[in-house]
Steps between C-alpha positions, in 0.01 A plus 500: 500500500319386813175330402294620799642854522249771597507873568315486834488216751254514790593271791273475802433279799154375403292445189272809489755741659605637161144527371379680812782755505662539158295342222396835353866593467575171325207547262614852417849386409379198304289745295823691430652185352708392799520137611400398852524184711392412856663274759307395811726408793237268651182319400292696751410172667428652841245752378180497708288414199566250223815291468823482301344317207215748464735796543716369215196475272402855597854624434493345153168672429635835621812456285283450191305816578821700542658358186841446662778303330553244777420409858706274725402381847763412758406306812708665773234447767215742567566684830813293570754595232828643622826641365669163457759454227267256324209747492718790389650292219154398380411868463838579343435224245176664394658847480777363277248302298294810414779763510260792561593865490251572781373291792179577687458334837318503834461797732765610748268391783137397517220334696612158375861441611572301182473822300785688664706182528428407138608840372817484709577152366459619141712812555780290647473247216534785248839585651613137510386450141766748389786309665688282250612257772142416600432194284154400378360305207174481308393205284839340549704801381716732708358852529677831448492761776234769463399799709186705419533875454226577754295340777166664583283386791126540472267622773257237627260490794670743738543856380856597406578838349591419138813634335321497165152418369401341168177618337299182434164662427481367143561144621288497814224274368741232376707536814199416713411205277843357579439556872157335486653196333580405861129465568544262793679776691229763495151559633253225425178492705467127428848409623523278808872571549629731770513871428838655438619864484449498122172308484290774662239696304710813539833376364444569129379849588821545700706402194324759289533763771874440534544524122299823495710634789821435305346626178404826668867564580581517127175643364366166376196293593689182593864444589733233637775605741859379528804563715856490369812318615725783382446850353354506149721650230329762282603609149239771449314686775223589254404132477420484872133560569 
């Protein structure tokens, strides 16, 4: 038995990416009894506001609000990480550590180039994680190969037509509490730091509008959208809403 094993692992480029795009989905599945962990590829050290230390504190606060099993932060280099063997193996190590059935990761493409690149890095690491000749270790022990059943990429700043939408209406309030745990990132009339695309007065309204847009597609108030790496297998058409 793997000590850290979870059902769903969310891996994203920056602390706050998961909360902004998929935290309602995580909350919904935690409420169903599933286990969830998060891995941040970077410390978010190049964000316009705050710094790596503050972002880590905010990520810990958000994790407590979400009630996830575990959170691990890599330090691959905000805005500068690449597809090196070292970086890929660091991600593979975390995939094998948690052995998830499902991985959620960054958008196919987005305003911030780290998002598309981060999602691509994770998708590639998922394949490598299943190769028995790719060797990694965790806490001094060799790891077994592991490949998740599915990789789903969430929609972030730029609009992407989702392949499926999760109804997160019931969890919207808690979802937004996890987002607002990153208080240094968002609008503060007393802040003396430079404004960023997400620190404007309008950004939180944009988040709600996007969630309402996705929710409308499935007859719900709020939704979170995802794209798929491969077609989804269906056992029962009646279960599809």
